[in-house]
C-alpha positions, 0 to 999 in steps of 0.5 A: 500500500502506497502511503504517498497517495496524491492529494485530491483536488477539492474546493476550499472550505469557508475557513480556507477560502476566507484566509485566501481571500484575505491574502488576495486583499492584502496583495491588492492593498499593497500594490495600490499603496506600493507597500514593498514590505508587505509584497515581500512577505506575500510573495514566495521566493520562487515567485513567477509573475506573468503580466497581461502583455506576457512580461514575466518577473521573478520576485525581485524583478516584480518588486522593482517593477512595482516600485519603479512604475507605481502603476496601480490606481485600482484593482477589482476582482470578480468571484474567485474559485479556490481549489486546493491540492494539499497545501497548494491553493489555485485561485481563478477569476476575473480581474480589472486593473485601472493603471497609470501609463507612462504618458500620464493617461489611465488604462483599464486592463481586464482579464482572467487570472490564475494564481497559485499560493502555498501554505509555508512552514510558518503557516502563511499563504504566499503567492508562487505564481500569477498569470493574467490573460487579458480579454481579447477578441474571440473569432468563434461565437460563444457556446451556450455554457461560455456565454455566462462566463463572458458577461463581465468581459470586454471581449468582442464576440463574432459570428451568429449567436454571439 
């Protein structure tokens, strides 16, 4: 009998869900405030963070990016799905970022995000991965089941039935 059985994938219970949502809210607040100390604590040393345009940073690069750019003006999240595999949480859901641009104008970037956190030895949840896929054009019309998920997007749908 194998005692190293893989952990099942389960949805977070109310307690873990509240913990993860609190960590995500701390991340949001720290990005808006450019609180590098808080971000340093929230991000795992192994962090891989991929921004909407595909730019990928490690932890040190992301902290430098946040400090230098100071681009976050606001950030809102839609409903989040939180699944667990042992002490790893996979968070998926929509995000809307209101950002400053180099020319002083504001821009809005909306999309879907996948975040991975791990419960560390000290009991804290820390982000190990972040990937944002911005809304884009879909060439196929949405299927019936996809339509509900597209209600909060800026995606232009083409074709009949869109």
